[in-house]
C-alpha positions as CSV (number, residue, x, y, z in Angstrom):
1,M,2.8,12.7,-0.6
2,K,0.2,15.5,-0.6
3,Y,-2.2,15.6,-3.6
4,E,-4.3,18.6,-4.7
5,T,-6.9,16.5,-6.7
6,L,-6.9,13.3,-4.7
7,E,-7.7,12.1,-1.1
8,I,-5.8,9.0,0.1
9,Q,-6.9,6.9,3.0
10,R,-5.2,3.8,4.4
11,Q,-6.8,1.1,6.5
12,N,-4.4,-1.7,7.3
13,D,-3.4,-3.0,3.8
14,I,-6.3,-1.4,1.9
15,T,-5.7,2.0,0.2
16,T,-8.6,4.1,-1.0
17,I,-8.0,6.7,-3.6
18,T,-10.8,9.4,-3.9
19,L,-11.0,11.7,-6.9
20,N,-11.3,15.1,-5.2
21,R,-12.7,17.8,-7.5
22,P,-16.4,17.5,-6.5
23,E,-17.2,21.1,-7.6
24,L,-16.3,20.0,-11.1
25,H,-17.7,16.5,-10.9
26,N,-14.2,15.1,-10.6
27,A,-13.5,16.1,-14.2
28,M,-10.0,15.2,-15.3
29,N,-7.4,17.8,-16.1
30,E,-3.7,17.6,-16.5
31,K,-3.1,17.9,-12.8
32,L,-5.5,15.1,-11.8
33,M,-4.2,12.8,-14.5
34,K,-0.6,13.3,-13.4
35,E,-1.4,12.9,-9.7
36,L,-3.5,9.8,-10.3
37,T,-0.9,8.2,-12.5
38,S,1.9,9.0,-9.9
39,C,-0.3,7.7,-7.0
40,F,-0.9,4.4,-8.8
41,K,2.7,3.9,-9.8
42,K,3.7,4.4,-6.1
43,L,1.0,2.0,-4.8
44,N,1.9,-0.6,-7.5
45,K,5.3,-0.9,-5.8
46,D,4.0,-0.6,-2.2
47,N,4.2,-3.9,-0.5
48,S,2.1,-2.6,2.4
49,T,-0.9,-2.1,0.1
50,R,-2.7,-5.3,-0.9
51,I,-6.0,-3.9,-2.4
52,I,-6.8,-0.5,-3.9
53,V,-10.3,1.1,-3.9
54,L,-10.9,3.9,-6.4
55,T,-13.9,6.2,-5.9
56,G,-15.0,9.8,-6.3
57,K,-16.1,12.6,-3.9
58,G,-19.5,14.2,-4.3
59,K,-22.4,13.4,-6.7
60,S,-20.2,12.2,-9.6
61,F,-17.6,9.5,-10.0
62,S,-16.1,11.4,-12.9
63,A,-17.5,13.6,-15.7
64,G,-14.5,12.7,-17.9
65,A,-12.3,15.4,-19.4
66,D,-12.4,18.9,-17.9
67,L,-13.9,21.0,-20.8
68,N,-12.1,24.2,-19.7
69,W,-8.8,22.2,-19.9
70,M,-9.8,20.8,-23.3
71,K,-10.7,24.3,-24.5
72,S,-7.2,25.6,-23.7
73,M,-5.8,22.7,-25.8
74,A,-7.3,24.3,-28.9
75,N,-4.2,26.5,-29.1
76,Y,-1.8,23.6,-28.6
77,S,0.3,22.3,-31.5
78,R,-0.3,18.8,-32.9
79,E,2.7,17.6,-31.0
80,E,1.5,19.1,-27.7
81,N,-2.0,17.6,-28.2
82,I,-0.4,14.2,-28.8
83,Q,1.7,14.5,-25.6
84,D,-1.5,15.4,-23.6
85,S,-3.3,12.4,-25.1
86,K,-0.3,10.2,-23.9
87,L,-0.9,11.5,-20.4
88,L,-4.4,9.9,-20.5
89,S,-3.1,6.7,-22.1
90,D,-0.4,6.4,-19.5
91,L,-3.0,6.8,-16.7
92,Y,-5.2,4.0,-18.0
93,E,-2.3,1.7,-18.7
94,T,-0.9,2.3,-15.2
95,I,-4.2,1.4,-13.5
96,Y,-5.0,-1.5,-15.9
97,N,-1.6,-3.1,-15.4
98,S,-1.5,-2.7,-11.6
99,P,-0.4,-5.9,-9.9
100,K,-2.9,-5.0,-7.1
101,P,-6.6,-5.9,-7.4
102,I,-8.6,-2.7,-7.9
103,I,-12.2,-2.3,-6.7
104,G,-14.0,0.6,-8.3
105,Y,-16.7,2.1,-6.1
106,I,-18.7,4.1,-8.7
107,N,-20.3,6.5,-6.3
108,G,-22.0,8.6,-8.9
109,H,-22.5,9.5,-12.6
110,A,-19.7,8.8,-15.1
111,F,-19.2,10.2,-18.6
112,G,-16.6,9.8,-21.3
113,G,-13.1,9.4,-19.9
114,G,-14.6,8.7,-16.4
115,I,-16.0,5.5,-17.8
116,G,-12.4,4.6,-18.9
117,L,-11.5,4.7,-15.2
118,I,-14.3,2.2,-14.5
119,A,-13.1,-0.1,-17.3
120,V,-9.6,-0.5,-15.9
121,C,-10.8,-1.6,-12.5
122,D,-11.0,-5.4,-11.7
123,I,-14.2,-5.2,-9.8
124,T,-16.8,-2.5,-10.2
125,I,-19.7,-1.7,-7.8
126,A,-22.3,1.0,-8.2
127,P,-25.7,2.1,-6.7
128,P,-28.8,1.9,-8.9
129,D,-29.9,4.6,-11.3
130,K,-26.5,6.3,-11.8
131,K,-26.1,7.7,-15.3
132,F,-23.4,6.8,-17.8
133,A,-22.6,8.0,-21.4
134,F,-19.9,8.1,-23.9
135,S,-20.7,11.8,-24.6
136,E,-17.7,12.7,-26.7
137,V,-19.6,12.3,-30.0
138,K,-21.9,15.1,-28.9
139,L,-18.8,17.4,-28.8
140,G,-17.7,16.3,-32.3
141,I,-14.8,14.2,-30.9
142,I,-14.4,10.5,-30.1
143,P,-13.7,8.3,-27.1
144,S,-10.5,7.2,-28.6
145,V,-8.0,6.4,-25.8
146,I,-10.5,4.7,-23.6
147,S,-11.7,2.4,-26.4
148,T,-8.8,-0.1,-25.8
149,Y,-10.2,-0.8,-22.3
150,I,-13.9,-0.3,-23.0
151,I,-13.9,-3.1,-25.7
152,K,-12.5,-5.5,-23.1
153,R,-15.4,-4.7,-20.8
154,I,-18.5,-4.5,-23.0
155,G,-17.5,-5.9,-26.4
156,I,-17.5,-4.5,-29.9
157,S,-21.2,-4.2,-30.7
158,N,-22.1,-2.5,-27.4
159,M,-19.1,-0.2,-27.7
160,R,-19.9,0.9,-31.3
161,R,-23.6,1.6,-30.6
162,L,-23.0,3.5,-27.4
163,F,-20.1,5.4,-28.9
164,I,-22.0,6.7,-31.9
165,T,-25.3,7.5,-30.1
166,G,-23.7,9.0,-27.0
167,E,-26.9,7.9,-25.2
168,K,-27.3,7.9,-21.4
169,F,-27.7,4.5,-19.7
170,S,-28.3,3.4,-16.1
171,S,-26.3,1.4,-13.6
172,Q,-28.6,-1.5,-14.3
173,Y,-27.9,-1.4,-18.0
174,A,-24.2,-1.0,-17.3
175,K,-24.3,-4.2,-15.4
176,K,-26.2,-6.0,-18.2
177,I,-23.4,-5.2,-20.7
178,G,-20.5,-5.9,-18.2
179,L,-19.3,-2.5,-17.3
180,I,-20.5,-2.7,-13.7
181,D,-20.2,-6.0,-11.8
182,Y,-22.5,-5.3,-8.9
183,V,-25.4,-2.9,-8.5
184,V,-26.5,-2.6,-4.9
185,P,-28.5,-0.1,-2.9
186,E,-26.6,2.8,-1.4
187,E,-26.9,1.5,2.1
188,E,-25.4,-1.8,1.1
189,I,-22.4,-0.5,-0.8
190,Y,-19.8,-0.7,1.9
191,D,-20.9,-4.2,2.8
192,E,-20.5,-5.2,-0.8
193,I,-17.0,-3.6,-0.9
194,K,-16.1,-5.4,2.3
195,K,-17.4,-8.7,0.9
196,N,-15.2,-8.4,-2.2
197,I,-12.2,-7.4,-0.1
198,E,-12.7,-10.6,2.0
199,K,-12.9,-12.7,-1.3
200,L,-9.7,-11.2,-2.5
201,K,-7.9,-11.8,0.8
202,T,-8.5,-15.5,0.5
203,S,-6.7,-15.5,-2.9
204,G,-3.0,-15.8,-3.1
205,P,-1.4,-12.3,-3.6
206,N,1.2,-13.6,-6.1
207,A,-1.5,-15.7,-7.8
208,I,-3.6,-12.6,-8.4
209,I,-0.6,-10.8,-10.0
210,E,0.0,-13.8,-12.3
211,I,-3.6,-14.1,-13.2
212,K,-3.8,-10.4,-14.3
213,K,-0.6,-10.9,-16.3
214,I,-1.8,-14.1,-18.0
215,V,-5.2,-12.6,-19.0
216,E,-3.3,-9.7,-20.7
217,K,-0.9,-12.1,-22.4
218,Y,-3.8,-14.0,-23.9
219,Q,-4.8,-10.9,-25.8
220,K,-1.3,-10.3,-27.2
221,M,0.2,-13.8,-27.9
222,D,-0.8,-16.2,-30.7
223,I,-2.6,-19.3,-29.4
224,E,0.4,-21.7,-29.6
225,E,2.7,-19.3,-27.8
226,Y,0.1,-18.7,-25.2
227,K,-0.4,-22.5,-24.6
228,E,3.3,-22.9,-24.1
229,H,3.4,-20.0,-21.7
230,T,0.6,-21.4,-19.6
231,V,2.3,-24.8,-19.2
232,K,5.5,-23.1,-18.0
233,K,3.6,-20.7,-15.7
234,I,1.6,-23.4,-13.9
235,S,4.7,-25.5,-13.4
236,E,6.5,-22.6,-11.8
237,L,3.6,-21.7,-9.5
238,R,3.0,-25.3,-8.3
239,V,6.4,-25.4,-6.7
240,S,6.5,-21.8,-5.6
241,K,6.3,-20.9,-1.8
242,E,2.8,-19.5,-2.2
243,G,1.6,-22.5,-4.3
244,Q,2.9,-25.0,-1.9
245,E,1.3,-23.2,1.1
246,G,-2.0,-23.1,-0.7
247,I,-1.9,-26.9,-1.5
248,K,-0.8,-27.8,2.0
249,A,-3.5,-25.6,3.6
250,F,-6.2,-27.3,1.4
251,L,-5.0,-30.8,2.3
252,E,-4.7,-29.9,6.0
253,K,-8.1,-28.2,6.0
254,R,-6.9,-24.9,7.4
255,K,-6.7,-21.3,6.3
256,T,-3.8,-20.2,4.2
257,K,-1.2,-17.8,5.8
258,W,-2.2,-15.0,3.5
259,S,-5.9,-15.2,4.7
260,D,-5.0,-14.4,8.3
C-alpha cells in the first residue's frame, strides 16, 4: 500500500517505518495517525515481518501534534473532538500491543505526542543531545492520551514533574529516566540497531509475543490471578514446538532453528 505520510522499507524480515513529513518535523495530523495505525495493524498480522523499526525523516523524530490540525479542531463539536482523540489512543494502543518487537530509532528531537511514539516502542535508541519536552502545558493543554504509556516508561514522579514544567531535556537525561534505552554517537546508530536486531533474532518469536502479553497482564490482573496465569502459561510453553526446540538446542549445544 502507498502512504502519503510514511515511507516503508523491507529488508528480509525487518520492516522499517519512517515518518515522512520532514518539512513539518513529522508532526502528527489525522492523515499520519490513520496511516500509521493502518500500517501497524497490517504488519502485526504479517508473518513475513519479524521485527519493526520506527524512525523519522529529517531533523526531528516527531514534533507531536500538528498545530494547524489542532487549530482546525477548535470548531469541532465535543463529540468530534472525542473521536479525534480516540484516533490517537488507537494509534498508541496498536503499536504498544504489537506482537512484533519494535525498535525506535529516535533520529531527532521529539515533543508531546511524539514522545508517546517513543514510549510504545520496546527498545529505543537515540544519538546524544537530542531534545525532548512534554510541551503541551505551554499551550494550555495536557499530555493526556500519552500518559498511559509514559508512566510505564518513566514512572509517576518523573512524569508529573516533566508534564507540569514542560521543560526540555536531553537524550542523556531521557536515558537516565528510562525513556531512551541506548544513547550512542550518530556514526554508531546503525551498528546499535543491528546489534539489537541480532539479540532479538536469537529469541523465540512466539516467546517474545507471550512475554509482551504477560507483562501487560501483570498491570491488569490482581496478583493471585496473575500467579495462576503464569503457572498455566509456562506449562503450555514448555511443551510447545518452539519451547521444545529451544530446550533441545541448548542441550545439544547448537543454534535454534529461529536463529538461522
